[in-house]
N, C-alpha and C positions, 0 to 999 in steps of 0.2 A: 476686633474681633472678640466675642468673650467665649471664652472657654469655661466649663463646669466640670468639676472632677467626681461630684455624683450628681444622682437624680434628682435629691433632695434640694440642691443649690438651684437647678435648674428649674425646679417646682418653685423656690423663692422669688426667682427673678420673674419668672411668667407673671407671678402674681404682684409681681410691684406694677408701680404707675407707668402706661406707654411703654411696656417692653419693646427693643429693637431686636428679633430674633432672623437672622442671617440663614438661607438654607442653602446648601451646596448645588451648584446648577449641575444636574447630573449630565449634560452635554448633548442631549436632546429630548423633545417635547416629551410629555408624559405620555402621550399617546402613540409613541413610539418607544414602549420601554423593552427592554430585553424580550425577545421572543421566546427563548429556552435556556434553561440552566444547563448550558452544556458539561459543567462538572459531573451534577447529578445523574445525567442522561449517561456519560461515558463511566461513571462509577456504578451503577444499579441498573445498567441494560447490556447485559454481555452481547446480546444479538447486536446493538449498536455499535458496540465498540469492534464487533468481530469483522462486521462488513465494512463498517467507514476505514477502519485499520487495514484491511484489504486492499482496497482500493486507492489509499493515501499511500502505501506502500508500493504498490506497484507503479503508481504515477508518478511518485517523486524518485523511483529509481531509474528512471527514463531519462539518458541525458540530453541536453539542449544543445545544439550544434549551431552557429553562425554561418549563413552561407551569404554570397554574392551571386546573383544572377548576370549572367556574361551575354547570353541569349537565351533564346527559347528552348535549344537543346543543349547549352551549357550551362554549369553552376560550380561554382569553387568554393570550398570552405575556407572560413576566415578564421583565423587564429591570433592575429598580431592587432585588432583593432581594440579600441577601448570596450565594446560592447561585448566580446569575446571573453573577458576576466568573469564579470559578474555571472554569466552564465554558469561558469565552473564553480566560482564561491562568491555566493550574493554578498557575505558581511565578513569581515575578518574572525578566524576562528570561529566560523560556523560553515558546515559543510554544507553541498549543494542538497543532500538527502534530506538533512534536518532541515535546512530552510522551507523546500517545498513541502515536505511530509507536514510541517504546521499549517503552512499556507493554505493547503489541501484540505486538511481537517477543518479550518474555517469555514473554507466552501463547502465542504458535506454538510457539516453543522448546521451552519446559519446561511448556506444559499447565497454566502456572497464573500469576499476577500476584497482588501486593498494595502497596497505596496507602495511606498515612497520611495523615490530613487535620489539619490545628494551627489555630491563628488566631495570628496575628504579633501587632506590637506596637501595630500601628495596628486591630487587630480584624478584619481581612481575612481570607477563612477560605484556606489554601494546601494543595495535594496535593504530597506526596512520594512518590516512584516508590522502592520498596525492591525493588533486581535481584534477578530470581528466582532466581540461581544463587548467591546467599547467604541466602535467605529459606525458611523451612519453617514448613507449616501444621500445628500440633500440636493434638490434641484427642481425646475421649474416642469413645467407640463410634458415636457419632451427630453430634455437633457442633465446629466449632474453636474452642478455648477461650484459645488465644494464638498469636502471630504471632512466632518468633524471627528476630531477623535477625543476622548476624555482620559485622560492620563489616570495613575493612580493615588495622586494627590487630589482628585476631582477637578482639576484645571480644564477647561476647552481648548484644543489646538485645533487651528482652521488649516487644511492643507488644499492648495490649488490643483485641479485634477490633472492642469498638465503635468505636473511632477509625479503623478502617481499611475500606477497599474491597477487596475480595479475591474471587477467585474462581478454581476448580480444576475439569479435567476430572475423568472416571471414572478411577479407579483399584481394583483389586483390595484394596489394603489401603492404609491411611493416607488423608491428607486433598489428596496433594498434586498428585495427576495422573499422568498415564502420557504422556510426553511421543511424539508420533508420530515423533520421530527416532528412539526406540530401538524402536519397530516396522519402522523403515525400515533399521536398522543394517545388516542382512546386506545388503540390495540397496545401499546405499551402499559399502559395502565391495566388493561386487563391480562398482561402477561405477569405485572407484579402483583396483583392480587393471588394469579395461581400459584405463584411461588409462594405468596404468605398463607395459602389454603395448604400447599403441599406441607410445608413446614411446620405449621399445628398437627396437620397429621400425623406426621413424623414422630412431633413432639408429645402428643397425647394419646396415639395409640398403642396398643400393648405390644411390647417387643418379646415377651417371653413364649415360645412356642408349645411350652410344655408345663402343667400343671399336677400337682403331686394331690391323691384324695384320699381322705383316710376315711374307714366305715363310720357312720353313726352310731356309736356304742357308748362306753364309760368317757364320764369326762375327761378331756386332756388336760391334765394340771399344766401349770404355768412351767415349771420346771422342766418337766417332760418335754413341753413345746419349745422352750428356748433351748435347751440341748439338742433337739432335731435341728433348729433352723441354724446352731452352730456348726452341727456335724456338715449340713448342706453348704454352709458356706464355703468350706473348706474345697468344694468343686467349682467355685465360682472364680473368676481370673484373679490372679493374686493367694489365692486360699493354698496352693501346696500340693493340691490333689486333682489339678485340673487332667481331663480326658480318663479319670478313671470311673469305676462303677460305684454309684452309692448303695449303702446297704439300707432298704426301707424295713419299717416295722410293720407286725402282720395286719394284714389287711389292706395296706396301702398300694395303690397303684399308681403309676403315670398316664395321663390322658395330652395326647394332642390339643392344642387350641388354636384354631381356623381364625386368625389374626390377617388383617389386610396384608397384601402383598405390595412393593415397590411399582410394580407395573400397573398396579389397580389405580395410583395416581396419575397414571399417563404423565410421568415426569418428563422422559425423553421425547413423547410424542408431541408434548407440549412446547419444549425447547426448539425441538426442529420446525413446527411450523410458524413460531415467532421469527425464528431465522431467515426462514422461505419469505416470509411477508415483508423483513426489511431488506432483504437481499432484492426482491422485485421491487419495492420501492426506489432502489438506487439501479437499478436495471442491471443487475447481476446474476447469474445463474446460479441456483441454490446449490448447485453442484460443486461450484468453486469453492465455496464457504463449508461443505460438507454437511449442509442442510437437507440434502437428498443424496443419495446413494448413487455411485456412477460407475461404468465400467472402464477400461483403460483407453479403450475405442473412443468413446464419446468424450471423455476427459480429455484426450488430444484434440478434440473437434473443438471443446469449450474452449482450450487454451488458445488456437489458433482464433476462435471468435473473441475471444475478451479483447483484446489490443486492435480489434477492427471495429467491432458493434457494440460490444459493452462499454468498452474505456476509449473508444475512438472520438466520441464527441467530447469527452471531458478533454482529450487531448487537444483536438482541432480549437476548440475555446480559449484554451490557455493560450496556443501558439497564437491566435490570431490576437488577444489581448496583448501579448507582448510584442508584436508587431504594429498594433495601432497606438500603443500609449508609450512603450520604450526605445524602440528603433528610429522612428522619424525624429525625433530630436537630434540624434547623435548620427545618423546616415551619411549627412556632407554630399547629397546628389550621388551617392552609391546604391545602387540597388538590392541593399541589404535585407534579410528575412532572417528570424529563426525559425527553427523547425525539431521537434523532438525526434532523435533516433530511435522509431519504434523497431529499426531492422536489428538492432542491440539485441531486444529481446524476443523477437521472433525466429531468428537465427536458429537453426539445429546444429545438432552436433558436429564435431569436425570432422568424424567420417563422411556426414551427410552432405558438408559445406565443400568437400574435397571431391564426393562423388559428381555433384551438380557442376561446379567450376568445370571439372575434366571433363566431363561431356558437353558443357555449354561451349567452350575453347577450342576442343580437340586436341590438346596439347597439356604438356605438364604446366604448371600456373605457379609455384611457389620457387623462389631462388632456396639456394641452401641458407644465406644469413634471414630471409623472414622464417624460413622454419626455423631457425635456433632462436631469432628474437620470440616467438611463440613458446619456446619453452624456458625466455629468459637467460639464453647463453647471449656469450659475446660474439660479434661479427668477426670472421675469417678473412683473409687476403683470398680473393676470386671469387668468394661464396656469393659475390651479387650477380654471376652470370647464369641464365637459366639452364638447367642441364636436361637436355634432349637425348632420352636413349637412340640407340641405332636403329630401333624396329619402329620408330616413330616417323612418320615421313609427314607433310603436308598433305591433307583429306585422306591421310592413311589411319591408322590406328593409334588411339592415346596411350595404349598399354596391353600388354599382351591380353589382358584377360577383355578388353574390350573388341565391339565386333568392327570388322574392318572390310573392304572391298576384295573382290578375289585378287590373290595375289600374283602379282608380274612373274615373269621367267626372269632368269638371269641376264640373258641376254635383252631384254626388254630393259630392266633394271638400268643395265650398264649403259644403254643408249638414250636415258632419261637424263636430262641437262641437270633437274632440280636434284636428283639423286645423287650426279656426280659433285655437281657445288656442296651439297650436304656432306659427303666423304669427304672433299679436301678442308671443309671450315673443321671437322672433326680432327681431322690429322692436322691441321694446323694449330689448333686448340693444344694437341698433346705433343705438339715441339716437334712432330715428325718432318712436317714441311715448314717453310719459312714463307715462300710467295706461291703462286699459282704456277710458276715457271717451272719450279723445283717439280 
């Protein structure tokens, strides 16, 4: 392979007889050239970065858990299986959030992503993201048969789909999806032109709100004009007399100038419109990214809708891709599956959780050690027993503030065997009684 230090050397070589010029294989047919320049889009389109970043941040912060289906009514979380480790840390020294954030950004910008999985020297499962701008899904009329990746040296690397996790959106041709940025291309171009227009208006428009007029009279000598300009310069920034009142010469007046105002360029309205259009293209409520104003009540509704209607299809698609491509090679006849823990994002405050749990169980639901663990405190002896107040009965009230059935008389309560057993358990727990016979 011949290398050239200058363009002149290249020209001489081409002019020679029978030159042999090798072109670097881009790794994909020229008809499948990169659809978008993600770097330029993220750098120059704030709306795209805002919306895609919002989606990727929320999706990548949802933890992935591995479960085993015992029966149709029983499932158990699995933490000691080889599949559980890469879900929490896909690669050494790479966090789960960072790995999935980059992968989801590939998905959002290019409408496809690809991940290859291998075993390291210790036998641990390792996931590697293949950047979408240098990755192509190649296949026949129906299925993907290979995944081509072009590294930074221009070398093509081919991966077997059996060792990859991949997905792509709908595309009229091929298997590589159709980027939403391509659909938004003209709208984003309009936004760029609008920004350039507003910048030119700000750059060329008059910024002085007032002018000084002098009467048409004797000729204004050069030395007098220069002296007046120097005096007025003292009232400009850095002159030392800012905020003072200039003294005008005889006959001079200050006149207001009607110049353009920032709102005349519709700056904020144009940005909000672009934000709303990009958010709609990604099926996100514009209120969530600040494109439209919202109230507390409807923002709370949008928050509940975010992980169900807006991000729900993305979450389902990722879960299914993991369960199709990653789980089967390592399941070993166990009914394992991966599922995003959406409850971690939907759960309310601790007060709301405590109220719902107490209402649904009808009794206290946290032991002392469980409560101390929530406060990052160490466990104490005897803290694993559930403390039930004396005013709490099975089928009665869960706390003094809850509604309860009609109170029983003292005689009825004493004759109730459940109440008698409860009192005996309480006395034995306090060391007053050792056995029932006591």
